[in-house]
N, C-alpha and C positions, 0 to 999 in steps of 0.2 A: 421216454415217453410216459412214464408214471408221473414224473415231476411236471412236464411241460403241457402233457395233453397232445393229441395228434395235431392241431392246429398250430401248437407252439413249436412242435418238433418240425413239422414242414417250414415253418418260418425259418428256425435255426439251420436247416439245410441249405434254405436259400441264401442266408447270409454267408455261409462257408463258402460258397461259390460266387458270390457277388464280387466283382471286379471294382476295387477302389483306389484312389491315388494314395501313396505313402503318406502324405501330409494333406489335412484340411486347410486351406488358405485362410478361412475364417479365423483359425485358431492363432495364426501368426507365430508359428514355433520357432524358437531361437534355433539357428544353424548351429553345428558342431565344429564344423571345419574353418571356423574365423581365426586369423592369427591372434594370439594373445596380446592384449595391451592392458595395463593395469587401470584399474576402475574403483569407484567409492559406491559402498552402500548406504542408502540413506536411513541409518539407523540412529537410535537415541541412547543416550547416557541414562536416561530413566526410563526403561522400557516397561510398557504393560504386557507385553507378549515376548517371551523368548523363544525364537525359531531354532530348533536344534536339528542339524544335518548330520548323519553319521556317514562317513566315507571310507572306502577302502579301494583306491585307484580311481579309473575312469574319470579323469581330470577333465576331459571335455563336457561329460554331462554335468559334473559340478559347477563347471563356470557357465554353463547354459542356464542351469537352475537359478544361480546367483545373478546372472545378467536379468532373468526374468523378473526377480525380486526388486532390482533396480527399475525396470520399466513400469512394473504395476505395483508401485510403493502403496502402502495401507496408509489410511488415515490415523490409525492407532499406532502410538510409538512402539519399536521394536527392536530387537537386537538380533544378531544371527551368530550362532555357535555352530561352527563346523568342527566335528569331532574325528580326527584321522587315525583311523584304526590301523596303523603301521601300512600304509600305502606303498605298494611296489613301485610306482611312478613317481613323477616329480610333483605329485599334488601339493606337498607343503611348502615347496619353493614358490610355485605360481600364486598359491593362496596368501602366501606372505605379502603378495604385492596388491592384495585387494582391501582398500581402505574402509573400515567401519566393520571389519570382520573379527571375531574372536575366535581364534584357532587353538584348539586343544590336541594334544597329542598323546595317544596312548602309548605306554611304555612296551606293552605287547598287545597281541591282537586278542580283542575281548568279544568281537562278533557284534553283530546289530544289537542286541539286548544289552550287553555291557557298555557299549558306545552311547546309546541313549540314555542310560541311567547315569553315566558319568557327565554327559551334556547338562542334565537336568540338575545334577548337584551344583554345577556352575551357574545355573541361571539365575538371573536377577527378576526375572518378570513375575508377575501375578499368574500368568497363563503359561503353559508350554505349549508349542506346536511342533510335534514331530514330523519332519519332512524327509522323503528319500531323495538323495541327491540325482537320481534318474526321472526327476518330476521338473515341469516348469509351470508356474502359476499364471492365473488368469485374473483379471480384473475382480476386486472384491474378495480375493481368495481368504485374506486373513479377516476382514472386517465382517464379512459373511457369517464366519463362525463365532466371532464375538458376539454379533446379534442374538446367535442362538441362546447364547448364556443369559444375554440380556431379557429375552424374551420368556424364556422357560426357567423358572426357578428350580427345577428339578433336573436340569442338564447336568450331567456328570462329564459326558464326552460328546465332543461334536466332530464329525467328518465330512470331508469334502466329497463332491461328486468327481469321480476320476474318469478321465476320458483317453482314449488312445490318440496318437498324433494323427492318425488318418481321421478323427473326428467322431467314431464310434465310442458308445459309453464302455467303460470298462466295469466300473463299481458304483451302485447306488446304495451302498450298506449291504451288509452281509446277514445271512441267516444262518443258524445253528440248529441241527438235527438232534435228536435224541440220543445218537450214538457219538455225538461230539463232531460229525462231518460237518464243513461249512459249506455255504454256496454263496457267492457273489452276485447280488442281484442286479439284473439289468444288462449282463455281459453281453456285448455285440448290439445292444438295441440302438436306436436312434436317440442321442442324448438329449433331444428337446422334447421327446413324446411325453404327453401328460402324465404318465404313470411315473416318471423319474423327475418332475419338477416341483415336488412339495415336500416340504419339511415333515419327517416322520421318524417314530420310534424305531431302532433296528436293534438286532443282537449284537453286533459289533460293526465297527468301521475300521478300514485298513490303516495301519500305522505309516502308511504312504503319505497321508495327510491327516494328521490326528490332533486335536486340542483337548488339552484338560487343564482344570486349575492347578497349580503346583501343589497348595496344600493337599488336596484330593490325591494326587500322585504320591506324595510322601505319606499319607495315611495308608494307602494300600501297600506300601512298600515298593513302589515303581513297578518296571517291569520284571516278572518273575524269572530269575537265572536259571531256573530248571529246564526253562525254553532255549537256552543258549545252545548255538549262537544266533538261531533265529527260528521265526515260525510259530504260530499260535500265541506269540507273547500279545499281541493287540486283541485278539479274542479274549485271552485269560484276563487281561487288563480290563475290559469291559465288563466280564463276569464279575470282576471283584469290585468295580465302581456299582454297579448293579446291587450288589449284596449290601452295598453302603447306603441304598434307598435311593439312588440316582438313577437317571436314563440316559441312553445312548441315543444320539439323534444324527440322522444324515440330513445334510444341510446343501441342497442343491444351487443356492446361490453363488456358494463358493466352489470355483472349477479349478481343477488342476490336471495338467496332462502327464501321464504316468506312463514311461517305456517300460512297461512290465518285463521281467525278465532280464534286464540288463545287469541287476547287480547279481543276481543268483542263478540265472537261466530257467529254463521250464521243465527239464528233465526230472523226474520224482525220483529215479533210481539212482542218480549220482549228484556230486557237488554239494553246494548247500540246500538245493530244494530236497535231498533225500530226509532232511529233518522234518519236512511237513508231515511225513507218516508216522515217522517215531512220535512227534509232539503231539499228533491227535490222541493216542494211547495215554500220554501223559496227562493232557488236558481232560479227557474223557474220566480218568481216574479220579482226579482232583475235584471236578464238579459234578460228581455222579447224581447228587441229590438235586441240584439245579437243573440238570439235563432231563430229570424226569417231567418238568413243566415245559420243554420244548417240544416242537413237533415230531411226532414219531417218524421213523423212516418210511420213505414213500409216500409222505404227504404231498399232495400237489403244490407247486409254488404258489399258484393262486391263493389257496388256504393258507398256506405258510406265511406269505406276505402280510396276511391280515390276522395272524395268530392272537394276538393281543386285542384285537377290536371287537365290539360287541357284534358288528354287522356292517354292511355298506348301506350308506343312506345317500339319496340322489337329491340335490336342490336345484331347481329350475326356476330362473327369473328371466324378465325380458331382455336384460344386458347385464354385464358384467359389473357387480357394485364398485364405486369409487367414491370412498368416505368423504372426501371433500366436495363432491358434487351436490349430493342432497342426503336429506334425513333418511330415507330408505336405505341408501346404500349403507349408510353409517349402521342402522339396525342390522341389516342383512349380514354384514360382516361380523358383526358381534356373535350373531346366532351361529354362524359357521365356526367361529372360535370355540364358542360354548360345547358344540356338538363334538368338536375334536376333544376337548378336554373331557367330556364325559365318555370317550372311549370308542367313537364311531369311525368308521373309515368313510369321510366326507368327499363326495364329488359333487362338483358345480359346473351346470350346463347354462350358458347364456343362449336364449331362443334366436337371437340375432347372429349367433355363431362367432363374435368378435371378442377377441381379449387381447390387449396389447402385453407386450413384455413386462411391462411394469406390473400391469394388473395380475399377471400370472404370478410374478414374484411376490407381490403383496399378499395374494391369497394362499400362495405356497407356504408363507411363512404362518400362516394360521392352521397349517396342516390341510389344506383344501386342494384336490385335485382339479384343474381346470379343463374341462373338455369343449374343446373350441376348434375351428377351423385353424389349418388344413387337417387337422388329425381326426376330427369328427365332422360328418357331413351334416347330420341334423339329429334331432332326439328320437323320431320314429327309427332310423335304421341302428342307433346305438342301443335303444330298449329292446329290439329283436335280437341283438347279440348278448346283452348282458342284464336283461330284467330279471333274469332268474337268481341272479346274486345278491338282489336287493332286498332289504328288510324295511326301508321305508322309502317314500318318496315326497318332498315338499315341494308343491307348484305355488309359485308366488304370484298374486295378483289374478284378477278375474280374467284377464285377456289370455295368459297363459294357461290357468287351469282349464279354461273352457276348450282349448284346442286339445289337451293332452290327458285328461282325467280317464277317458275310457280307454284310451290306448295304455296308460299304465295299468289299469285293471288287467287288460288283456295279456300283457306281456310281462308283468311282475306281479303275478298272483300272489306270492308270498308277502308281499310289501304292504304296510300300513300307509294309506292315502292321506297327506296333510294337505289342506288348503289355507296358506297363508294370504288373506285378504289385502294385507297392508294398510288399507283403509276400505271401507265399504263403498266400492265403485257407484252403486247406485244412489247412495245417499248424497254423494258429494255431486253428482249429476242432477238429483232432484232440487238441492238447495240452488245450484247454478241456474237452473231453469226458473225457479221461483224469483231470483233476484233480477233476471233479464226479461221475465214475462214472456218467454220465447216458446211458443207452443210445440216447435219441432224438437226442441231440447226436452221439453217434458215427456214426449212421447218416447224418445231415446231413452230417458231416464226410467220409463216403465218396463221398456224391454230388457234393460240391463237388470233391473230389479227381479224379473222373472227369471232369467239366465242365471244371475248369481245366487239367488236363493234355491235353484235346481242343483247347481254346483255343491252349495253347503249339505245339502241332502244327500247326495252322491259321495261325499267323502267321510273317511272315518273320523277326522277331528278337523276343525276349522280354527285358525287364529284369528283374533280380531286384537286391536291395540287399546281400546279404551272400554272401560265397564259400562258406558253409554251403549256403545256398539251391541256389547255382550248382552245387554238388557234388551235391546231392540230385537235382536235375534231370537232370545228365549221366549219372547212373545209371538213372533213370527213362525218360529219352527222349534217348538218345545221338546221335541225328541231329538233334535240334532246335539251333537258333541261339540261345544264351543269353547275354547279356553282363551283366556286373556295372555297374550304375549306381546307385551308393550315394546316402546322404544327402549333403547339399553344405552345408558351413558355412563361413563366414569365421571365421579364428582371431583373436578379440578380445584375447586375452591376459589375463595375471593383473596387475591394476595395485594390488593390496592384499596386504601380506606375511600371514604367517601370525599374528602378533600381533593379538591383540582380536578374532578372527573366533570366531562361536558359533552354535549352531543348525543345522539343516538343511533343506534344500528338496527338495519332490517336484515335479516339472514333469509336468503332464498333466491333461487334461479328462475329464470323465465319458461323454463320447460314445464312449469306446473300452472294450469289456469288459475287456482285462488291466488297464487304470487302475482301473476300479472295483474290481475284485478287489484290487488293490494298497492303494488308500486305505482300504478297509475293513480289511484287514490291519493297515496301520499304525496306524488308531484302535483296534481292537480288542485288539493283541497287541504289535506292535513299539513304540509309542511308550510304553506302559505300563512295558515293560521298561527302555527306555531312562531313564524318569524315575526308576525305582528306584535307578538309579546316579547319574544326572546330574538332580538334582531340578527345575531350571528349564528345562531344554531344551525347544525348540519345534521343531515340522516345519511349515515354510511352504509350504502348497499352491498352486501357481499353475496355473490353468487354469479352465475353465468348470465350475462345479459346481453343480446347481440347488439352489434355496434348500432343498426338502426334505430333500435328501441332506445338506446341511449342517448342518441342524437335527438329523436323524438320528445323524449322526456327531460331533456336539459333543463334544468331550472336552478336559480341559485340556491346554494345549500345541499343540493343532492349531489353526493359523491359516489361514484361507481368504483368497486374495487376488484370486481369479478372474482374468481374462484382464489382463496388464499390457502397456503399449507397449514397455517396454524392461526386459529382465532383470538387467542391469548392476547396478543398486544392490543387489538381493538377492544376485546371485552375489558381490559384492565383500564382503558382510558375513557369510556364512554360513561353516561350517566345511567341509560337504561337501554333496552331492546323493546322495539315496538312490533306488534304484530296485529296489524288491522285487517284480518281476514274477514270477508263478507260472506263466504261459502266456503264449503269443504267439509271434510269428515276425517275421523281418525284423531291420532294424537299429534301434536304438533312439534317436530323435532326442532324447530327454531326456537321454541319457547324452553323445551329441556335443555338445549345447547347453552343459552343464555343462563339459565339457572344453575346449570352445573358449574358455571364459573362465578355464581353469586351475583348475577347483575340483575336487578329487578326488572320486570317485564309490565309493559302496559299493553294490553290486548283487548279484542272485541270478546264477547261472550261466545260465539262462534269456535274462535281460536282456542279459548280456554276449557271446551267442553270436553267432559271425560277424563280431565286431567287431575282431579282431586284438588283443586286449588280454592282456596277461600278468599274472595273478594276483598280487598282492604288488609288482608292478613298476608296473603302468599302471593298477591298479584293485583294490580290496579285494572279495573275495567273500563273501558269506553267504547261509545257506540257511534260518535261522530266526532268531526274536526274540533269541535268546542271542547269537548270531553277530554279527547286526547292533550289538547294544550293545557286544560286544567290541570290533569294529572301529572304532566311533565314539569309544569311550574311549581307544583306541591313538592315533587321529588327534589327539584332543584334548591329549595328553601328549607327542606325537613330533613336534617341528618338522621333523626331518630326514626322517621318513617323510612327512609331509605336503608338503614342498617338492619331494621326488622325484616323487610322483604328481602334483602340479602340472605340474611341467615334462614329464613323459613323456605327460600328457594331450594337452597342447598339440602334441607331436611328432604324436601318433595322429592328431588331426584334420588336421593339416597334411599328413601323408603318406598318409592314406586316405580322407579326407572332403572334400578342398579341391575348388573349382571346376576346378582344373586336371586333376585326375584325371577327374572328370565330361566335361569337354570333349573330352578326348581319346576317351572312349567314343562320344559323340555324333557326333563327327568321323568316327571309323572306320566307324561304322554307316551314317551318312548321305551321306558322301561316296564 
């Protein structure tokens, strides 16, 4: 009751009496009772990862484990080392018929700890992955763990999401309390619940599926033999790695089925399992100083799970960000990553309630919990239950903040309320009205202005993306706290010189009105003007464009690519990017993205507003088709100009739109 609270305790009671099938069909568990036939593992002579599987009998489980490795072969090259610890059955005979397997035999029984160390000593890979023989792997089991090391330079150990054959969650990383007692997070919960689907730092991960760099394993002396034959060796290894300055991560994209108790039983008073009690005392004595920093005995699970986090922050946007879709998604994803890096427990809620498995996985890799249907019905219900846990709430866009600002104040009284404008809604509407001359649009812009300014006054801090918008709001609302949190881009660099480049690119989808107008202008006037001087020039449009619009706009030289996973190939062969925006607000991600690749940009004054760019030095500015044509012709014949713009573009992104600048703003506002 102290750990879970009364709600958690009642939920646990319900779990105990819930009837479940023995196997979850969605997991495709390998059967144990199939007749043995020799098979081959898809291993490599030059492995990146060495999978070490210690065994002591239970050959049916070992073979099922190996068959699952064959069924779900990883992309990374790997080897499999099975360490036979004096098995009492015919394990050696059977395993000798499995091709691609390295079989080691202990001269006498060494136990789990000794067998793991023996397998590690024989390994050839840069990484070690310790795997129990009573496990079965799922797709991405190995590659997911490798990605953790690739994404997190401080990763010392990565562990899988462990599930029971019946589909329930077995472990999502472990907690260690001040007395050395361990708690496996998420046991018996639904494995796909939001709380267990994001990467996070944990105290330890189970040795049933644990990856570590081989040099780090050697540096800390491997598994400590004082825990032989088994139990607490994985927790001790995690503390040893943490003492070296690394972190231990739980990685939910790597899923492994674990038949817990098959190897050692579950009775703490007999057999192998009795060592669990004895080794806790050994562990507590060895790590007495480190344990002083762990949660005290009796700390609630909710608090213990976030023990190292500054607090919980909720971010709400209209939909789940997808970086290849639009600039706003790219920026928000970067913000979520920075919040995690700064030590916040980050939750994201899409107002439309939708998030695909791939989107949940992508945000999970950033350390973000995704609160979506069917797990969460809507924000009001969630706030009523969890608002008291929040230290900050960021509401993105005028349409979202307008709905929920008052509700956040009511149900999250301890939370700092942040309004991320993304761009000033009323400014964009006002400019669209001016361009069209439409009186109805002008009235809508005035209404938006009134409500958006009221929101800014209501919130503790407002984020804008450009100095121009910051200055505008300073004049309108001098007492409001308005911070600059602009677009966030990595500097990819220019990897191909001027010679051989041709054609132009426009980045932007049809879901944004300024883009719709720009693409129509390109098709109707700008491209024809260009082709009058440069006969074969093409404009490559990258972004979601409906089929009907493609058919309507189809014209010689206009090439639609749709959404692409990687912009680099187009950026490296085109001469320039164009941004003929005639209205809009905020900072233009299409310009940032081109410049991050060192690609010169030709744009309208509206497009470069607030981006701290000097015409003729950082960017070429054009306001009509003739001026766009003149600028492109100049770039095509002046290598020195192209090179200057390319170099200055990279400098502009690094100086004003880097993760470093955004991190400083977030730290100042939240700390």
